[in-house]
N, C-alpha and C positions, 0 to 999 in steps of 0.2 A: 215743245216742252212746256210744261206748266210751271210758271215762275211766280213765287210769292215775293213781292218787293216791299220791304219795310223801309219807310222813309222817316228819318228823325229830323229834329229842328236845328239844322246847321245852315249856315249861309250857302253851302253847296247844294241846297235843296233844288235849286233851279236845274242842276245837272240831272236830277232824277226824272224830271220831265222829259229831257232828251233821251235818257236811258229807256224810259217807258216807250216812247215813240219808236226808237230804233229797234227795240226787241219785238214790238208788235209788227213793224215792217218786215222783220225777218221771219215772221210766222209764229212767234211764240205767244202763248196765252199768258198774259201778265195780269195778276191780281195784286192791287196795291193796298197796303195798310199803312196808316200814318200814326205817328205819336201825337199826343195832344199838342205839343209845342209845334210840330211840323204843320198841323192843321191851322195854326195861327199865322204861319208864314205864307202858306199857299192853300187855297180852297181845295178840299177834296174833290169838288166838282171838276177841276182841271184834270186830275188823274182819271176820273170817271170818263171824261171825254177822250183822253189820250189812249186809254186801255179798252174802251167800250165795255167796261165792267164797273159795277159799283165800287167805289173806293171806301174801305172801312176805316173807322177810327175807334178809339177806346169806347166811345159811347155805344157803338154797335154790339160790343161783346155782351153787355148787360141785357140788351134787347133780344139778341139772337140765341142766347144760351149755348154755350160751348162752341162758339164761333171759331175759337182758336184751333179746336180739334178738326172741325169741318174744313177749315182752310188748309191746315197742315196736311191732312190726309190726302188731298188731291194735288199736292205740290211735289214736283220733281226736284226743284231747286229753290232755296230761299236765299235772297240777297238783301242785305241791309246796306243801303247806299243813299245818303251818307250815314255813317255811323258816328255819332258824337262820343266824346269821352264819357258822358253820362250813360249812354247806352252800353258802352263797353264795360263800365263798372257794374251796372245792373246785371248784365248778361253773365259776367264772370262770377257774380255772387248768387246767381240763380233767382233773381227777383221775378216775381210774377205779377207785378203791379200794373201792367198794361198789356194791350193786345199783342204788340210785337214780342215782348218778353215771354208771354204765355205760349206763343207759337214757337219761340226758340226752345222753351222747355219741353214742348211736345215733340217737335221734330228732332230726330236724332242723327240725321246725316244730310249731306249736301247743303251745307250752310256756308255762305260766303259773306264776309264782313269787309266793307270798304270804308275805313276810317277817313274822317275829314275834320281837321281842326287846326288851330294855331300850332306852328312848329314847336313852341315851348311846351304846350299842353301834350303834344304827341310824344315828345322826348321824356316827359315826366316819368319817374320810376313807377308810379302807380299805374299810369296808362300802359307802360311796357309790361308790367306784371299782369295786368288784365288781358293784354293780347296773348301773352304766354299761356295763361289759363285757358283762354278761348281756343288757342291752338291745341292744347292738351285735350280738349273736348272733341277734337276732330274738325273744328271750323277751319275754313280756308280764309286766310287774311290776305286781302287784295291791298298790298302795301301802298300807302300814299306816295306821292312824288314830290321832288324838290321844286320850289318855285316861290313866287311872291304870293302871299295870301292877301285876302281882302283888307286886313288891318295894316298891310304894308310890311309885315315881317317876311323874311325869307327863310326857307328851309323845308324839310320834309313835313308834310301835313296836308297838302292839297290832295283831294280825292283822285284816285286813279282815273285817267281819261276814259270817257264813255266808249270810244271806239275799242279800247283795250278790253273793257268789260264785255262788250258785245262779241268780240273775237273769242274770248274765253268761253262764253256761253255757247257760241256756235261749235267750238271744239268739244265741249262737254256733251252737247246734243248729238253730235256725230258719233261720239263714243258710246252713247246710250243704247 
């Protein structure tokens, strides 16, 4: 399966490295795109090494011309993991300000969103409204789990575990 993995600037970004590695081990073709903030947390070179494909950032869109269309056309499944509250807001409102959002606007199906944020941010009415809007677009929301977050708060907000995402991808691939 051809997977486009969008990575945003959340503390859960390290889990995206594991996700990339596990999906590749299962035989999937994983193309990673990173938000500007994500590329400040972890070098795109790490995702290039893990996926054996160039990791794209916002800077590449201007150089490649319509990169968002090229990437989206060859994608069976797009996963945003982790998805920050900022990404949820932009996506719900149709923002086209970066490569991930442009891909979300172009791709019309098979989009999975894995939120990751502080439990209070996740419970906030604006975040919940944005998730409802994204669900109405047909996006699959991979709901976060309860637990202690990096800041010490407890509650729903931790990104869904990587083995569960891989399991869901494998199920989707077998149904394809």
